[in-house]
N, C-alpha and C positions, 0 to 999 in steps of 0.2 A: 633332643626328637630325631632318633635314628630308624629311618625305615623307608622302603621304597619310592612312597611318595613324595613330593616336590611341598618341601615347607612351605606353610602359610603364614608368615608373618600377622598380620592383620587377625586372621583365625586365633592363633596363639595368644595374644594379644587378649582378644574380646575372651577365649575362654579362664585367661588368668585372672582379670576382670571379676568374668564370673565365680569362681573360685574364692576370690578376695573379698564378695559381697561388694562390689561396687557397682553394680549394673540395676537399675530402677526395675521395677516387679516385669514389666512389658518384656524388658530386653531380656531377662534370666529367663522368662515363659520361653521365650523365641530360641533361645540357645539350649534349654533341655528338649525341646520338641526335636532340633535339629541332632543333639547327642542322641536319639532314639536312632536315629537312621544311621551314626557313623562310629562305629568302631573305633577308628584311631582317633577320633576328638573325646572318645569316654576313654578309652587308653592312655589320651593324654592330660585330662581333668584327675586322673586317679591319681599318676605319677604328681602333677603339681598339688593334690592334695596333700602328699605323702613330703613330698617336701616343705610345704608350711607347715605341716605338725612337726617337721622337723628342725624348721628355724626356728617353730615357735620354741622350744625346750632349749635352743643355746644360749648363753648367756658369755655374754663378754667381761674376761678378765681384767681387774682392777692395774694398771702401769706398778712397778716398781717404782719404789722413792728416785732410783736410780735414773731413771726414766723421766720423772715428771719435771728434776733439775736440769735434767738434759733441757728437756722440750723448753721450759721458762728461759735459760740462757739464749738460746737460740730465738723466738719469740721476741725479749727485750732488746739482743743485737740487732733483729730483723726493725723494731719499731726506730728503734734509734737511730740506723742507717738512713731507713726511709725518712724520719724526720731533717734528717740532717741533707740529703739530697731533693728534700722538698725545700725548706730553706736557700740552699746554694741555687737551686734551681729561679726560685722566685727571687734573690739579691741580684742574680745577673739579668732576669728577664727586666726587674727595673731600671738597672746599670744600663743595659743596652737598649731601653727605649729613650732614657735621661740621652744617650748619646747620637739616637737616630735624632730624636726633636731637636737636639742643638745642632746637628751638621744639615738637617734639613731647614729650621730657620735660618741657619750662617745662608747657607745656598737658594734661599728663598728673598730673603732680604737685600743679596747683594745686586750693587744695581750694576755692576761691572758684565755680570751672567746675561744672555741673550734670555728668553723668555722660554725658548726652545729647550734650552738647559737644564733651565728649572722645573719645568715640567718635567722632563726628561730625570733627573735626582727625584721627583716627585714618586712616578711611576716604579722607578727601582725600587726605596724602599716600602710602596704599597705591596710587590710583587713578593717580595722578601716577605716581610710581613704576611701577607696568600700562603706563601709556599711554610713558613715556621707553625700557622695555625691549623694545614692541611697534614702536615707530617708527624704533629702532636697529634691531633684525631688518628689518626690513623693507626698509631702507635698504641695509643690507648684502648681504641676499640680492639685490635689484636689480641693485645694482652689479657683486655676482656674471655676474647673467644677462644683462644690458642686451644686446642684440647691438648696437649701434650704440659701444659705448667704441672702438671704433678709428674713427670718422668724423672726419674731419678739415674743419673749414669752412673 
């Protein structure tokens, strides 16, 4: 919307919902009352209706066979690699868990070590586990919420 007035995203979203028929009857009636006094809003509604009509006439072309082939080839590669990394990570975690358990069990059952060293080793292993869980949780959260996931360089 190019005008001298400041744009109002909340009003624009409300008008868009009005044009799309997403408002309940009371809210739609309120918008219609406001439109009587606001020529800029009426102009925006007219523009939105034209845009909706234009968008409704557009059709998406079917991809060419070569594009489908390229898509499926890359899709299978991603699935295979994701599965490979998942299996590698699970295997590595299982081996690391076994090794960690063996080390803690050996330290804990050693009669030669003072109690403070045993508790220190246990605290160190617990700290490593907390850090590992924290990093994995953060990476998964960042991966889900990144705004730049589909950016191609």
